[in-house]
N, C-alpha and C positions, 0 to 999 in steps of 0.2 A: 810193339812200339819201334818204327825205323829209326836205325843209327843215322845223326848224321855224320858219323866218324869214317872215314875210308880209312881203307889196308891200301900203305907206301909202298909200292912197287918203283921195280929199277926202269918199269917202259917209258918209254918216250911218246905223250899226251901228244904231242904236238900234231902225229900222224889224225889219229880220230878227230881233235876239237878243230881240222882245216875240213873233214868232214861231214863233220857237222855244224860249222861255218857254211860249208860251200848245200850245205842242201836246207841253209835255213832264209837264206837270202833267195835261193831258187824259191822256197815257199811264199817270200816277201815280194818277191818284184815286180813289176803291176804291165800287164804281161801287153796288154795296150801299148800304153806308152814304151816300149819295144818292138812293135811286129815291122817286121823289115830294118830291124836295127839289131844290131853286134852289139852282140850278151857279153859288157866286159868280164874278164876273168876275176873271179873273187880270192883267186889266192892269194894272188899280194901282196889284198886288205885284211886275211887271216893273218901272213905274213907280217902285218903292221904290226897288228891287230899282238899279234906274242908277242914280238918285239919288245912293245910297250912290257908287253905286261910280267913280264922276263927285267928289267933293269935292274942292275943294280943296286940301289934304294929299296926295293919293297921284300918287307920280311912275310907279312899274311896276304897287301895286297896282288899275291904275285899267281901266275897261272893255274895252281893248283885249287887258289881260292873262283879263282873263273870257272875249272873245272866243279867244281863241290856247287854251286850257284844251278850253272845249266843243269847238271843232276840231279837240284831238289825243284828247276823248274821242270824239270819231268818230271817228277815225281807228284806236281801242283795243278798238270796243263791240265787237268776238265775241270778247273773253277778257270782261266784264262779266258777271254774273251777270243782275243787275235795273241794266238799262240810262238807263232812268227815275231813279234811285234817284242812284245816280254823277251824271249831270245838275245833278238838282236840288243834290248835294250841289255842283258845280262852283259854281251862283250865287250859293250862302251863305256859301261857306269864307275869300272873305274881304268878308263883307259891311258887316262891323261892325272896320275899321281904322285906329287911330288909333297912330301908331309911336312915340307913348310910354309905352306904356302894355303887359302882360301878357298881358292877356287875352281878345286881339282875338279867338282862337278859339273860347275859350266864351261869349262874345258872342254870336258868327257862328252855333255851334250852338243857343242856349236864342232867338235870334233862329228860326232854323225850327222847332225847336220851339214856337211859336206863330203860324208865319206857317200851318202847314202841311196842320194841320187844319183854320182857316178857311176852307182850300181844298178841302177833301174827300179831302185823300192819310190812311191810316188810321194810328193805331196802331204796327203795325209796320213802314212805310215811315220816316215822321217817323222812326223813333228810331234808324234806321240812313243814315237823313242825317244827321243833327245825329253821331252813332256817325262818320260816314268825317269830314266838318269838323273833327273833333278829333284826328282821324287826323294832316291834316297837321302836325301840331305837333311830331312826330317825321319825318312821311313816310316810318316802320318794318313795313308792314303784315304779321301777323303770315303766316306760310306757306303757309295757307290764304288768304284771304281775297282772294281774285278783283276786286270791287270796291275792297277798297279799292288793291287793284295799278292798276290803273286811272288813280284819282282821283292818284295819289300823281304815277305817271307821267306824266303827261298836266300837274300843275301842275309838275312838274322837266324841265318841259321846256327849259323856254327854255336852262335850263345847257349845250345840247345848241349852239347855233347857233352863225355862223359870228365869226369873232374880231372882228368890230367890231359882229354884232348882239350877243356877250356883254359889249363892254366899253358897248354901250351900256344893257342892263341892268345893269349893275355902278354904273353913273355916275347909272341913274336911283337904287337903291338908296339911294346913299351922298346925292340929293337930299332924301329922305325921309325920312333923319335930319342933317338940315343945322344939328338944334339940338344933336349933340350932336360933343364938339369930337373932333378929329385921330387925338389919341392915342388914346384912349377907343371911337372908331370902329375903330378900323384891332382895339385889342383883341376887341373884340365880333364883329367882321365875322371876324376869323379864326380863330374859336372854335365859329362859325358856318362858314366850306368845313371844318377838321378835321371836325367831327363829320360831314358830308358828305362827308369824303373816310372817315373810320372804314367807312360803312356797305357788307355783306359784296356789295353791289348797290346801284346808283342807281335802277334802275330793274328792277324786279318781270316786268315782263311779257315774253314773249321777243321781240315787236317790239320793245319799248322798247327795252331790255337792248340788241342785235343793233345797231340803229341810232344811239344815241345814250349808250350807256353815253362811251365810249373818248373822245368827244369832250368831254363831259360831263365828264369826270375832269381831263382837259387843260387844256379852262380854267378849271377849275379850282383847279386846280394854280398855272396861271400865276399866277391871282388873287394867286395866297397868298403866293407867289413877287413880287411886287410890294409884297404891301402889307407884307411883311418882311424889308424890301430898302431 
């Protein structure tokens, strides 16, 4: 089984992430639209996104989460129809994140719709990135949505961590909602857990389902029991 937990070290992930971003943008660009035109430098866009992912209100939705999602997408790459689009969606899917607001995914999708055309990404791919970002509201892609399957599986892979890793994830989520009193948080978090457990499948790709489904459901059920107790 591929571990969904990562070894934590003190290395700065930014240089590697900037390289990954530049490679993805290069793959996603519409070369015909850019013929004879200057190609915008993707680095300032990476820096802007990394600054967003590093905002102080974040405890779980951090650069570490972005890195983990990108890594899981790499593992699931064979299932994607348009891998660069899925990778771009990962970069944007929580780029706007305020735990006290409900429109984060919509605002993140709108950010992608503004930024990607400036970078030379064509309308079809830009629209698909935005669609995938909005899909992370429900994590419930349509049966034939292979790119949606990959992004949602990568985003939910944290649910299949070891007991310690899952406990750290749950604690980080609680820290992001520290402004919510315990009784209200328990009600809201329990509703989220029940919604996830009610899905016929948490993971839609064959690899995700085979490797992560059982463990993720066990972790979710355990957290729900603890909250209910």
